[in-house]
C-alpha positions as CSV (number, residue, x, y, z in Angstrom):
1,M,-66.1,-251.8,218.7
2,S,-68.7,-250.2,220.6
3,Y,-71.6,-252.0,222.1
4,R,-73.9,-249.4,220.6
5,N,-73.0,-250.3,217.0
6,D,-73.0,-254.0,217.2
7,R,-75.9,-255.7,219.0
8,N,-74.4,-259.1,218.4
9,A,-71.1,-258.5,219.9
10,F,-71.8,-261.1,222.5
11,G,-72.6,-264.1,220.3
12,G,-74.9,-262.7,217.6
13,G,-78.1,-263.4,219.5
14,P,-79.8,-262.2,222.6
15,A,-77.2,-261.9,225.2
16,S,-77.6,-264.0,228.4
17,F,-77.7,-262.4,231.8
18,A,-74.2,-263.8,232.4
19,E,-72.9,-262.2,229.3
20,R,-74.4,-258.8,229.8
21,P,-72.2,-255.9,230.9
22,P,-72.0,-255.3,234.6
23,A,-74.5,-252.8,235.9
24,Y,-73.4,-249.3,236.9
25,S,-73.8,-249.0,240.7
26,S,-73.0,-246.5,243.4
27,P,-70.1,-247.1,245.6
28,S,-71.1,-249.3,248.5
29,Y,-70.8,-248.2,252.1
30,A,-71.9,-249.4,255.4
31,R,-75.0,-248.0,257.1
32,G,-73.0,-246.6,259.9
33,D,-70.4,-244.9,257.7
34,R,-72.5,-241.7,257.1
35,A,-69.7,-239.4,258.1
36,S,-67.3,-240.6,255.5
37,H,-70.0,-241.3,252.9
38,P,-72.8,-238.7,253.1
39,P,-76.1,-239.6,251.4
40,K,-77.0,-238.2,248.0
41,Y,-79.1,-235.4,249.4
42,A,-76.7,-234.2,252.1
43,A,-78.1,-230.6,252.0
44,V,-81.3,-231.7,253.7
45,N,-81.6,-230.0,257.1
46,T,-81.1,-232.7,259.7
47,S,-80.8,-230.5,262.8
48,T,-82.3,-231.8,266.0
49,P,-84.0,-229.8,268.8
50,R,-80.6,-229.5,270.5
51,D,-79.4,-227.4,267.6
52,F,-82.3,-224.8,268.0
53,Q,-80.3,-222.3,269.9
54,N,-77.9,-222.0,267.0
55,R,-80.5,-221.0,264.5
56,P,-80.8,-217.3,263.4
57,R,-83.1,-215.4,265.8
58,S,-86.3,-214.1,264.5
59,K,-86.5,-210.2,264.8
60,R,-90.2,-210.4,265.1
61,N,-90.3,-212.6,268.1
62,P,-89.4,-210.6,271.3
63,K,-88.7,-213.9,273.1
64,T,-85.6,-214.3,270.9
65,W,-84.2,-210.7,271.5
66,S,-80.8,-210.3,273.1
67,R,-80.2,-208.2,276.1
68,K,-78.7,-205.5,273.9
69,C,-81.9,-205.2,272.0
70,W,-83.9,-204.8,275.2
71,I,-81.5,-202.0,276.4
72,I,-81.9,-200.1,273.1
73,L,-85.7,-200.5,273.3
74,A,-85.6,-199.1,276.9
75,V,-83.6,-196.1,275.8
76,I,-86.0,-195.3,273.0
77,V,-89.0,-195.6,275.3
78,V,-87.3,-193.2,277.8
79,I,-86.6,-190.7,275.0
80,I,-90.2,-190.8,273.8
81,L,-91.5,-190.3,277.4
82,I,-89.2,-187.2,277.8
83,I,-90.5,-185.8,274.5
84,V,-94.1,-186.5,275.4
85,I,-94.0,-185.3,279.0
86,V,-91.1,-182.9,279.5
87,V,-91.4,-180.9,276.2
88,P,-95.0,-179.8,276.8
89,V,-94.1,-178.8,280.4
90,V,-91.3,-176.6,279.1
91,V,-93.4,-175.1,276.4
92,T,-96.2,-174.4,278.9
93,R,-93.8,-172.9,281.3
94,H,-92.3,-170.7,278.6
95,S,-95.7,-169.4,277.5
96,R,-96.9,-168.5,281.0
97,Y,-98.1,-165.0,281.4
98,P,-99.8,-163.1,284.3
99,D,-103.3,-161.8,284.4
100,Y,-103.2,-158.1,283.7
101,S,-107.0,-157.7,283.8
102,A,-108.3,-154.2,284.5
103,L,-108.1,-152.8,288.0
104,T,-110.4,-150.1,289.3
105,Y,-108.3,-147.1,290.1
106,S,-108.9,-143.9,291.9
107,L,-106.8,-140.7,292.2
108,A,-104.6,-140.9,295.3
109,A,-102.0,-138.0,294.9
110,T,-101.3,-135.1,292.6
111,Y,-97.9,-133.4,292.3
112,S,-98.5,-130.2,290.3
113,G,-98.5,-126.4,290.3
114,T,-96.6,-124.0,292.6
115,T,-96.6,-126.6,295.5
116,F,-95.0,-129.3,293.4
117,F,-91.7,-129.4,295.4
118,D,-93.5,-129.1,298.8
119,K,-94.2,-132.8,298.6
120,F,-90.5,-133.8,298.3
121,D,-87.4,-133.9,300.5
122,Y,-84.1,-132.7,299.2
123,F,-81.1,-135.0,299.2
124,T,-77.7,-133.6,300.3
125,G,-74.3,-135.1,300.9
126,Y,-72.1,-137.6,299.1
127,D,-73.6,-138.9,295.8
128,P,-74.3,-142.7,296.2
129,A,-73.4,-143.2,292.5
130,A,-70.0,-141.5,292.8
131,G,-71.0,-138.5,290.7
132,F,-69.0,-135.3,290.3
133,V,-71.8,-133.2,291.8
134,H,-73.0,-131.3,294.8
135,Y,-76.6,-131.8,295.6
136,V,-78.1,-128.7,297.2
137,D,-80.8,-128.6,299.9
138,G,-84.3,-127.0,299.4
139,P,-83.6,-123.4,300.3
140,G,-80.3,-123.4,298.4
141,S,-81.9,-125.0,295.3
142,A,-84.6,-122.3,295.4
143,A,-82.0,-119.5,295.8
144,L,-79.9,-120.9,292.8
145,N,-83.0,-121.6,290.7
146,L,-82.2,-125.2,290.7
147,T,-85.8,-126.0,291.5
148,Y,-88.8,-123.8,290.8
149,A,-92.5,-124.2,290.0
150,S,-95.3,-122.3,288.3
151,P,-99.0,-123.1,288.0
152,S,-98.3,-125.0,284.8
153,S,-95.0,-126.8,285.4
154,A,-92.1,-127.6,287.7
155,V,-88.4,-127.4,286.8
156,L,-85.3,-129.1,288.3
157,R,-82.0,-128.2,286.7
158,V,-78.2,-128.2,286.9
159,D,-76.5,-124.9,288.0
160,I,-75.8,-122.8,285.0
161,S,-73.7,-120.2,286.7
162,D,-70.0,-119.8,286.2
163,T,-69.0,-120.5,289.8
164,D,-66.0,-122.7,290.6
165,T,-66.8,-126.3,289.6
166,T,-63.4,-127.9,290.2
167,T,-64.9,-130.1,292.9
168,G,-68.2,-130.6,291.0
169,R,-71.1,-128.7,289.8
170,K,-74.3,-128.0,291.8
171,S,-77.5,-129.9,291.1
172,A,-80.7,-131.2,292.8
173,R,-82.1,-134.5,293.9
174,I,-85.6,-134.8,295.4
175,T,-87.4,-137.8,297.0
176,S,-91.2,-137.9,297.6
177,K,-92.4,-137.9,301.2
178,E,-95.1,-140.3,300.3
179,T,-94.3,-144.0,299.6
180,Y,-96.1,-146.6,297.6
181,D,-96.3,-150.4,297.4
182,S,-98.4,-150.4,294.3
183,G,-100.3,-148.1,292.0
184,L,-100.5,-146.5,288.6
185,F,-98.2,-143.5,288.1
186,I,-98.7,-140.9,285.3
187,F,-95.6,-138.6,284.6
188,D,-96.3,-135.7,282.3
189,V,-92.8,-134.8,281.1
190,L,-92.4,-131.5,279.1
191,H,-88.6,-131.6,278.8
192,S,-85.9,-134.2,279.6
193,P,-82.3,-133.2,280.5
194,Y,-79.3,-134.0,278.2
195,G,-75.8,-132.8,277.6
196,C,-72.2,-134.1,278.1
197,S,-71.5,-135.4,281.6
198,T,-75.3,-135.5,282.6
199,W,-76.9,-138.6,284.1
200,P,-80.6,-137.7,284.8
201,A,-83.2,-140.1,286.1
202,L,-86.8,-140.4,287.2
203,W,-87.3,-143.5,289.3
204,L,-89.0,-145.2,292.2
205,S,-87.0,-146.7,295.1
206,D,-86.6,-147.0,298.8
207,P,-83.2,-145.4,299.4
208,S,-82.9,-146.5,302.9
209,N,-83.4,-150.2,302.0
210,W,-81.8,-150.5,298.6
211,P,-81.7,-153.0,296.8
212,T,-83.9,-155.0,299.2
213,N,-87.0,-153.0,298.3
214,G,-86.1,-152.7,294.7
215,E,-85.7,-149.9,292.1
216,I,-87.8,-149.0,289.1
217,D,-86.1,-146.7,286.6
218,I,-88.8,-145.0,284.5
219,M,-86.6,-142.5,282.6
220,E,-82.8,-142.7,282.6
221,A,-80.1,-141.8,280.1
222,T,-76.5,-140.4,280.0
223,N,-74.8,-137.5,278.2
224,L,-76.4,-136.7,274.8
225,A,-78.7,-139.7,275.1
226,P,-78.2,-140.9,271.5
227,V,-79.9,-144.2,272.1
228,G,-83.0,-143.0,273.8
229,N,-84.5,-143.9,277.2
230,Q,-83.8,-147.0,279.3
231,V,-86.4,-148.5,281.7
232,T,-84.8,-150.8,284.2
233,L,-85.4,-152.9,287.4
234,H,-82.8,-153.5,290.1
235,T,-83.5,-156.2,292.7
236,T,-82.1,-158.8,295.0
237,N,-82.0,-162.5,294.1
238,H,-84.7,-164.4,292.3
239,C,-86.1,-161.9,289.9
240,S,-85.5,-162.5,286.2
241,M,-87.2,-161.7,282.9
242,G,-86.2,-164.5,280.6
243,V,-89.9,-165.2,280.2
244,K,-92.8,-164.3,277.9
245,R,-93.2,-160.6,277.7
246,K,-95.3,-158.1,275.7
247,E,-93.4,-155.0,275.0
248,T,-92.3,-152.7,272.1
249,G,-88.9,-151.9,273.5
250,K,-85.6,-153.8,273.2
251,A,-84.8,-156.1,276.1
252,L,-81.2,-155.7,277.2
253,K,-80.6,-158.0,280.2
254,S,-82.9,-160.7,281.8
255,N,-81.4,-160.9,285.3
256,C,-82.6,-158.1,287.5
257,L,-80.1,-158.9,290.4
258,N,-78.2,-155.7,291.2
259,A,-74.9,-157.6,291.7
260,T,-74.7,-158.9,288.1
261,D,-73.2,-157.1,285.1
262,G,-72.0,-154.2,287.1
263,D,-75.5,-153.5,288.5
264,S,-77.0,-153.1,285.0
265,G,-80.3,-154.6,286.1
266,C,-82.8,-155.9,283.6
267,G,-83.3,-153.0,281.2
268,V,-85.5,-152.3,278.2
269,R,-84.6,-149.6,275.7
270,G,-86.9,-147.3,273.8
271,N,-86.4,-145.6,270.5
272,T,-84.4,-142.4,270.0
273,A,-87.6,-140.3,270.4
274,S,-88.2,-141.7,273.9
275,Y,-85.7,-139.4,275.5
276,G,-83.4,-136.3,274.9
277,E,-83.4,-133.8,272.1
278,E,-85.9,-135.6,269.8
279,F,-88.3,-136.3,272.7
280,N,-88.2,-132.6,273.6
281,S,-88.7,-131.5,270.0
282,N,-91.9,-133.5,270.0
283,G,-93.2,-131.5,273.0
284,G,-92.2,-134.2,275.4
285,G,-94.8,-136.8,276.3
286,V,-96.2,-139.1,279.1
287,Y,-94.6,-142.0,280.8
288,A,-97.0,-144.2,282.7
289,M,-96.0,-147.0,285.1
290,E,-98.2,-149.6,286.7
291,L,-96.9,-151.5,289.7
292,R,-99.0,-154.4,290.8
293,D,-98.6,-158.1,291.8
294,A,-99.1,-159.3,288.2
295,G,-96.0,-157.3,287.1
296,I,-94.6,-153.9,286.3
297,R,-95.3,-152.2,282.9
298,V,-94.1,-148.9,281.6
299,W,-95.7,-147.0,278.6
300,H,-94.3,-144.1,276.6
301,F,-96.8,-141.9,274.8
302,D,-95.8,-139.1,272.4
303,R,-97.5,-135.8,273.1
304,D,-99.9,-136.3,270.1
305,S,-100.7,-139.9,271.0
306,I,-101.6,-139.7,274.7
307,P,-104.7,-141.8,275.6
308,S,-107.8,-139.8,276.3
309,D,-108.2,-141.2,279.8
310,I,-104.8,-139.7,280.9
311,T,-105.1,-136.2,282.3
312,T,-102.1,-133.9,281.7
313,S,-101.3,-130.3,282.4
314,T,-101.6,-129.6,278.7
315,S,-105.0,-131.3,278.2
316,N,-108.4,-129.8,278.5
317,T,-110.1,-132.7,280.0
318,T,-111.1,-132.9,283.6
319,D,-109.6,-135.6,285.9
320,V,-110.7,-139.0,284.5
321,I,-109.7,-142.5,285.6
322,P,-107.1,-144.1,283.4
323,N,-107.5,-147.7,282.3
324,P,-104.3,-149.4,281.2
325,S,-106.2,-152.4,279.8
326,T,-107.3,-150.2,276.9
327,W,-103.9,-148.8,276.1
328,P,-101.5,-150.1,273.4
329,E,-98.7,-152.5,274.2
330,A,-96.3,-151.2,276.8
331,L,-92.7,-150.0,276.1
332,A,-91.4,-152.3,278.9
333,D,-93.1,-155.3,280.5
334,F,-91.7,-157.0,283.6
335,P,-94.2,-159.8,284.4
336,S,-94.2,-161.7,287.7
337,T,-93.6,-165.1,286.1
338,N,-90.2,-165.5,287.6
339,C,-90.2,-162.5,290.0
340,N,-92.4,-162.0,293.0
341,I,-93.2,-158.3,292.5
342,G,-94.7,-157.8,296.0
343,D,-91.6,-159.2,297.7
344,H,-89.2,-157.2,295.6
345,F,-90.8,-153.8,295.4
346,R,-92.1,-152.1,298.6
347,N,-92.1,-148.6,300.2
348,Q,-91.3,-146.9,296.9
349,S,-90.7,-143.1,296.8
350,I,-90.6,-141.1,293.6
351,I,-87.1,-139.7,293.0
352,V,-85.8,-137.2,290.5
353,D,-82.2,-136.0,290.0
354,I,-79.6,-134.9,287.5
355,D,-76.3,-136.5,288.4
356,L,-73.0,-135.6,286.7
357,C,-70.4,-138.2,285.6
358,G,-70.6,-141.0,288.1
359,Q,-70.6,-144.8,287.6
360,W,-72.5,-144.7,284.3
361,A,-72.2,-141.4,282.5
362,G,-68.5,-141.0,283.5
363,Q,-67.4,-144.2,281.7
364,S,-65.5,-143.4,278.4
365,T,-67.7,-145.9,276.6
366,Y,-70.7,-143.7,277.1
367,F,-69.0,-140.3,277.5
368,N,-66.6,-140.5,274.6
369,T,-67.6,-143.3,272.3
370,Q,-71.4,-143.2,272.5
371,S,-71.9,-139.4,272.8
372,G,-68.7,-138.1,271.4
373,C,-68.0,-135.8,274.4
374,P,-64.4,-134.5,274.6
375,G,-61.7,-135.4,277.2
376,T,-62.8,-136.9,280.4
377,C,-66.1,-136.4,282.2
378,V,-64.5,-134.9,285.3
379,D,-62.5,-132.4,283.3
380,Y,-65.5,-131.5,281.3
381,V,-67.5,-130.6,284.5
382,S,-64.5,-128.7,285.9
383,N,-63.8,-126.6,282.9
384,Q,-67.0,-126.0,281.0
385,P,-69.0,-122.8,281.5
386,G,-72.5,-122.9,282.8
387,S,-73.9,-122.4,279.3
388,A,-72.8,-126.0,278.5
389,Y,-75.7,-127.1,280.7
390,K,-78.5,-125.0,279.2
391,N,-80.4,-128.2,278.2
392,A,-79.7,-130.0,281.5
393,Y,-83.1,-129.6,283.1
394,W,-86.3,-131.5,283.8
395,E,-89.7,-129.8,283.3
396,F,-92.8,-131.6,284.5
397,G,-96.4,-130.8,283.9
398,S,-97.6,-133.0,286.8
399,F,-97.3,-136.4,288.5
400,R,-100.5,-138.3,289.3
401,V,-100.7,-141.4,291.4
402,Y,-103.7,-143.8,291.2
403,Q,-104.4,-146.6,293.7
404,A,-106.6,-149.7,293.0
405,S,-109.6,-150.2,295.3
């Protein structure tokens, strides 16, 4: 029977101590036998200071960080320093721009009227640009009407006669006797040459020291000039235009070094009305170029938007002093940020020519593809009558050169 149901199971009365059931007790173990008999609360942390290094490290306490953590922290700090120090320097460098503050100019030279060509030398001999052309000297150009001037304009053109052209057609190239290291140049252009095989240009350079003393192409195009005018610099090393610029034209290349990209230079292209048939239909216009230590800038003004301080052969104003700081944004901007203008451009003459074929116009890319001219450039020059060159002429109102005091 159960003890629970029969209190008197051990004699009917109060049980004696001897007669009571044995007490429930825990198994006995020796004090030193803790390994085999752990205490009831074995989960209590009994670690000693010797076990401290095995505890989990606190992420908040730098003293407990591992070497790997310190390396990661150092890398992060370096990256932050680069961002804080280098990035502002790069941004500042990219945003650099020269001081184009106004200069005080005065008129230094005028090329106009019947004496226009008296101030130029005529180039003769082999064409430096490998053109299919014969450049004629002064008397010969006058005799063939390749160059002539009136009180209101001066004309330079390609020969339009039907003489034998199997070795090239006659044309003219002139170089100003005066040279310039700086200045503001105003070119009043009434008509620009165009036509298959033509490569006309109006530029400044030192032909005897090219490319050391640089080249500034103010107006240049090829064949039918379907893409408009191109303004270009050609230099020796250390002149580039991958910098901040303020211009309305389309930048084509940034490296001005003559030896790169087939001597393409660092060019800027205008719109279709900046040269050729459309330019001529608008009555021509004015190109202005400022050459100074701060940089080189070239403006194109349509005939109906010429600033009032520019004197032209078609204006009624007396000679006033132009101020480029009041003009709209330039077509082409070549700042001195990464190009020492004074070192790269010296002893500049004004040069005008109409080349035929040559290293640029003669390429099929420009002769056939871009302008749609037939056959090859040399064959065209050899076989076409003079009437094919009826639009191949420059007509200038005047050139004016201003120097800063």
